[in-house]
C-alpha positions as CSV (number, residue, x, y, z in Angstrom):
1,X,-0.1,-0.1,-0.1
2,X,1.6,3.3,-1.0
3,X,1.8,6.0,1.8
4,X,0.0,9.3,1.3
5,X,2.7,11.8,1.1
6,X,3.1,14.4,4.0
7,X,1.5,17.7,3.0
8,X,3.4,20.7,2.1
9,X,3.8,23.0,5.2
10,X,3.3,26.4,4.7
11,X,3.8,29.9,6.7
12,X,2.1,33.1,5.5
13,X,4.0,35.9,6.5
14,X,2.1,39.4,5.8
15,X,1.1,42.2,8.1
16,X,-2.5,42.8,6.3
17,X,-4.8,40.2,8.2
18,X,-7.2,40.2,5.4
19,X,-4.7,39.1,3.0
20,X,-3.2,36.6,5.2
21,X,-6.8,35.1,6.1
22,X,-7.7,35.1,2.4
23,X,-4.8,33.3,1.3
24,X,-5.0,30.7,4.2
25,X,-8.6,30.1,3.5
26,X,-7.9,29.2,0.1
27,X,-4.9,27.1,0.8
28,X,-6.9,25.2,3.3
29,X,-9.1,23.6,0.8
30,X,-6.4,21.7,-0.7
31,X,-5.6,18.4,1.0
32,X,-2.1,18.4,0.2
33,X,-1.3,21.7,1.8
34,X,-1.2,22.5,5.5
35,X,-0.8,26.0,6.8
36,X,1.0,25.7,10.1
37,X,1.4,29.3,11.0
38,X,-0.1,33.0,9.6
39,X,2.4,35.6,11.1
40,X,2.6,39.3,10.9
41,X,6.4,40.3,10.1
42,X,9.6,39.4,9.1
43,X,10.9,38.8,12.8
44,X,8.2,36.3,13.9
45,X,9.3,34.1,11.2
46,X,12.9,34.4,11.6
47,X,12.4,33.3,15.3
48,X,10.1,30.5,14.8
49,X,11.2,29.3,11.3
50,X,13.4,26.2,12.9
51,X,10.3,25.4,15.1
52,X,7.8,25.5,12.2
53,X,10.0,23.8,9.9
54,X,8.0,25.0,6.8
55,X,8.3,23.9,3.4
56,X,7.5,27.1,1.6
57,X,7.0,30.5,3.2
58,X,4.5,32.8,1.5
59,X,6.2,36.1,2.3
60,X,5.1,39.9,1.7
61,X,8.0,42.2,0.9
62,X,6.7,45.5,2.6
63,X,6.2,44.9,6.5
64,X,7.0,46.8,9.3
65,X,10.6,46.1,11.0
66,X,12.6,43.6,8.9
67,X,11.5,43.6,5.3
68,X,11.0,40.8,3.1
69,X,14.2,41.3,1.6
70,X,16.1,40.7,4.5
71,X,13.9,38.1,6.1
72,X,14.6,36.2,2.9
73,X,18.0,36.1,3.2
74,X,18.3,35.3,6.9
75,X,15.7,32.4,6.7
76,X,18.0,31.1,3.6
77,X,21.0,31.0,5.8
78,X,19.6,29.3,8.5
79,X,17.2,26.9,6.3
80,X,18.6,26.8,3.0
81,X,16.1,24.1,2.1
82,X,13.2,26.5,2.6
83,X,11.5,27.9,-0.6
84,X,10.5,31.7,-0.4
85,X,7.6,32.8,-2.5
86,X,7.0,36.4,-2.5
87,X,3.3,37.7,-2.5
88,X,3.3,41.5,-3.3
89,X,1.1,44.0,-5.0
90,X,4.3,45.5,-6.6
91,X,5.0,44.5,-10.3
92,X,8.2,46.7,-11.0
93,X,11.2,44.6,-12.2
94,X,13.2,46.5,-9.5
95,X,11.1,44.9,-7.0
96,X,10.9,41.1,-8.5
97,X,14.6,41.1,-10.0
98,X,15.8,42.1,-6.2
99,X,13.5,39.4,-4.3
100,X,14.9,36.6,-6.9
101,X,18.6,37.9,-6.4
102,X,17.9,37.5,-2.6
103,X,16.9,33.9,-3.1
104,X,13.3,34.0,-3.4
105,X,12.1,31.0,-5.9
106,X,9.1,32.7,-6.9
107,X,7.2,35.6,-6.8
108,X,3.1,36.4,-7.4
109,X,1.2,39.2,-7.4
110,X,-1.9,39.4,-4.8
111,X,-4.3,40.0,-7.4
112,X,-3.5,36.7,-9.2
113,X,-6.5,34.3,-9.5
114,X,-6.6,32.2,-6.4
115,X,-5.5,28.8,-8.1
116,X,-2.3,30.4,-9.2
117,X,-0.9,30.5,-5.7
118,X,-1.4,26.8,-5.5
119,X,0.3,26.6,-9.2
120,X,3.4,28.7,-7.7
121,X,3.6,26.5,-4.7
122,X,3.7,23.4,-6.6
123,X,6.4,24.7,-8.8
124,X,8.9,25.7,-5.9
125,X,8.1,22.6,-4.6
126,X,9.3,20.8,-7.4
127,X,12.7,23.1,-7.4
128,X,11.4,25.5,-10.1
129,X,11.1,28.9,-10.3
130,X,7.7,30.5,-10.7
131,X,6.6,34.3,-12.0
132,X,3.0,34.7,-12.1
133,X,2.3,36.4,-15.6
134,X,2.3,39.8,-14.7
135,X,5.4,39.6,-12.8
136,X,6.8,37.8,-16.2
137,X,5.9,40.8,-18.3
138,X,7.7,43.2,-15.9
139,X,10.8,41.3,-16.3
140,X,10.9,40.9,-20.1
141,X,13.8,42.5,-21.7
142,X,13.5,45.9,-23.0
143,X,15.6,47.3,-25.8
144,X,17.6,44.2,-25.5
145,X,18.9,44.4,-21.9
146,X,17.5,42.3,-19.4
147,X,17.5,42.9,-15.7
148,X,20.6,42.1,-14.1
149,X,21.0,40.4,-10.8
150,X,22.3,42.7,-8.1
151,X,24.4,41.3,-5.2
152,X,22.6,41.1,-1.8
153,X,24.1,43.1,0.9
154,X,25.4,40.0,2.6
155,X,26.9,38.7,-0.8
156,X,28.6,42.4,-1.0
157,X,30.1,41.8,2.6
158,X,31.5,38.4,1.6
159,X,32.7,39.4,-1.7
160,X,34.8,42.2,0.5
161,X,36.0,39.5,2.5
162,X,37.1,37.2,-0.1
163,X,38.9,40.0,-2.3
164,X,40.9,40.5,1.3
165,X,42.3,37.1,0.5
166,X,40.0,35.4,3.3
167,X,39.3,31.7,3.4
168,X,35.9,30.2,3.5
169,X,36.5,29.4,7.1
170,X,38.2,32.9,8.0
171,X,34.7,34.5,6.6
172,X,32.5,31.9,8.7
173,X,34.2,32.9,11.5
174,X,34.1,36.4,11.0
175,X,30.3,36.5,9.8
176,X,29.1,33.8,12.5
177,X,27.8,31.7,9.5
178,X,28.6,28.1,8.4
179,X,31.4,27.3,6.0
180,X,28.5,25.8,3.5
181,X,26.5,29.2,3.7
182,X,29.6,31.0,2.7
183,X,30.4,28.1,-0.1
184,X,26.8,28.7,-1.2
185,X,27.3,32.7,-1.1
186,X,30.4,32.6,-3.1
187,X,29.0,30.3,-5.7
188,X,25.9,32.8,-6.0
189,X,28.4,35.8,-6.3
190,X,30.1,34.3,-9.1
191,X,27.2,33.3,-11.2
192,X,25.9,36.7,-10.7
193,X,29.0,38.6,-11.9
194,X,30.1,35.8,-14.6
195,X,33.4,35.2,-12.7
196,X,34.7,31.7,-12.3
197,X,37.8,32.5,-10.1
198,X,38.7,33.9,-6.6
199,X,41.3,36.4,-8.6
200,X,38.6,37.4,-10.8
201,X,36.4,38.3,-7.6
202,X,39.5,40.3,-6.4
203,X,39.8,41.9,-9.7
204,X,36.1,42.9,-9.6
205,X,36.3,44.3,-6.2
206,X,39.4,46.7,-7.3
207,X,37.7,47.9,-10.3
208,X,34.3,48.5,-8.7
209,X,35.7,50.3,-5.7
210,X,34.7,47.3,-2.9
211,X,38.0,47.7,-1.4
212,X,37.9,51.3,-0.9
213,X,36.2,50.9,2.1
214,X,34.1,49.0,4.1
215,X,30.7,50.6,3.8
216,X,28.8,47.5,3.9
217,X,27.6,46.8,7.4
218,X,28.6,43.3,8.5
C-alpha cells in the first residue's frame, strides 16, 4: 500500500490580516497543503522558522521592522532548503529582480486568480522558479537588455572578505555563519557576476571600488 505523501507545510507572513486570512482560506481547501502558521512580520518567522519547519513561506515584501528581502536572506542562511515565495502588490522589475537575487524562488502578485497561488507552491516544491504572468511581463527584456541580478548586502560583505584574501572558514568565523553558507554565497556571487575564479572576484572588487572602504555593514 502506497503511503500518502506528507502535506506541504506553509507559513504565511503578511502584516495585512485580511490578505493573510484570505490566502489561508484558499490554501486550506487543498488536501496536500497544511498552513502551519500565519504571522505578521519578518522577525516572527525568523524567530520561529526552525520550530515551524515550513516547506514554503509565502512572504510579503513590505512589512514593519525587517522587510521581506532581508527576511528572505536570513531565512535561507538558517534553513537553505526552505522555498520563499514572494506575495506582493508590486509588479515593478526592480522589486521582482531584487526578490529573486535575494533567493526567492517565486514571485506572485496579490491580485492573481486564487488557483495560481497553488500552482506557484507546486512549482517551487519541484525546485522550479515561478513568476506569475504579471511578474513575467515586468521582467521581459526591454531594448535588448534584461534585468541584471544585483548582489545582496550579505553577498557584497562576503565579496569584500574574499577579495581581502580570506578563506571560506575565516569568512564564516567573522560573520558567524557556516562554511557551507559561505560556499553557497560564493557560488551565487560568481554566477551573478559571471566570474569563475577568486582572482577574478578580487579584480572585480578592485575595479568597482569594493576594497576602497567597508561601507557594507557586517
